[in-house]
C-alpha positions as CSV (number, residue, x, y, z in Angstrom):
1,M,-12.2,-11.5,-8.6
2,N,-9.1,-11.7,-10.6
3,L,-6.2,-12.9,-8.2
4,E,-3.8,-13.7,-11.0
5,G,-0.1,-13.1,-9.8
6,R,-1.5,-11.0,-6.6
7,L,-0.6,-11.5,-3.1
8,I,-3.7,-11.0,-0.9
9,N,-4.1,-10.7,3.0
10,V,-7.2,-12.5,4.2
11,E,-9.8,-12.6,6.6
12,V,-11.8,-15.8,7.2
13,T,-14.9,-14.4,5.3
14,K,-12.7,-13.2,2.7
15,A,-10.8,-16.5,2.4
16,L,-14.1,-18.2,1.1
17,A,-14.9,-15.5,-1.4
18,A,-11.2,-15.7,-2.5
19,L,-11.2,-19.5,-2.7
20,R,-14.7,-20.0,-4.3
21,P,-13.5,-19.2,-8.0
22,L,-10.5,-21.2,-7.4
23,Y,-12.3,-24.3,-6.5
24,G,-10.8,-27.3,-8.7
25,K,-8.0,-25.0,-10.1
26,G,-4.5,-26.1,-10.0
27,N,-1.6,-24.1,-9.1
28,V,-3.0,-22.3,-6.2
29,E,-0.8,-21.6,-3.3
30,V,-1.9,-20.7,0.2
31,V,0.4,-19.4,2.9
32,T,-0.6,-19.9,6.6
33,T,-0.1,-17.6,9.6
34,N,2.8,-20.0,10.6
35,G,4.5,-19.5,7.3
36,Q,3.6,-23.0,5.8
37,R,3.2,-22.8,2.0
38,V,0.7,-25.3,0.3
39,R,0.7,-25.4,-3.4
40,G,-1.7,-27.5,-5.4
41,I,-5.4,-27.9,-6.3
42,V,-8.5,-26.6,-4.3
43,R,-10.3,-29.8,-3.5
44,S,-13.0,-29.1,-0.8
45,M,-14.2,-26.3,1.3
46,K,-16.2,-26.9,4.5
47,T,-18.0,-23.9,5.8
48,T,-21.5,-24.7,6.9
49,Q,-20.7,-27.7,9.2
50,A,-22.1,-27.2,12.9
51,L,-19.3,-27.0,15.4
52,T,-16.4,-27.2,13.0
53,T,-13.8,-24.5,11.9
54,P,-14.4,-23.7,8.3
55,S,-11.4,-25.2,6.3
56,V,-9.7,-25.8,2.9
57,K,-8.4,-29.0,1.6
58,M,-5.6,-28.7,-1.0
59,E,-4.2,-31.8,-3.0
60,C,-0.6,-31.5,-3.4
61,A,1.5,-32.3,-6.6
62,N,2.4,-35.7,-4.7
63,G,-1.1,-36.6,-4.0
64,E,-1.1,-35.7,-0.4
65,I,-4.1,-33.8,0.9
66,V,-3.7,-30.8,3.4
67,K,-6.6,-29.3,5.5
68,I,-6.1,-25.7,6.2
69,P,-8.5,-23.8,8.7
70,F,-9.6,-20.6,7.3
71,P,-8.3,-18.8,10.3
72,M,-4.8,-19.8,9.7
73,I,-4.8,-18.5,6.1
74,A,-2.5,-15.7,5.5
75,E,-2.2,-15.2,1.7
76,I,-3.9,-16.9,-1.1
77,R,-2.1,-16.8,-4.5
78,D,-3.5,-17.8,-7.8
79,L,-0.4,-18.6,-9.9
80,N,-2.2,-19.8,-13.1
81,P,-1.2,-17.6,-16.0
82,A,-4.1,-15.6,-17.5
83,D,-6.8,-17.5,-19.4
84,R,-6.0,-17.5,-23.0
85,T,-8.1,-18.2,-25.9
86,M,-7.7,-21.0,-28.2
87,A,-6.3,-18.6,-31.0
88,E,-3.8,-17.3,-28.7
89,A,-2.5,-20.7,-27.5
90,Q,-1.6,-21.6,-31.0
């Protein structure tokens, strides 16, 4: 799924599918239903723990870890430029 530069309104089940390819990538922004914006690296996704709400942990540039429950996710943005080959980068 290519999320590059696109804004996506997500459901809980779609949040996991959208975040899975972004795991470990930096420059990802998550906007919550209350308007909070968290930009950083996708560090952890908890989806199968019994009696817990599925969530994602984002590491911000200042090192702070922010836990966002999937039901609170309104938008996911991949702000990374398109993957470029080494020849294009030179």
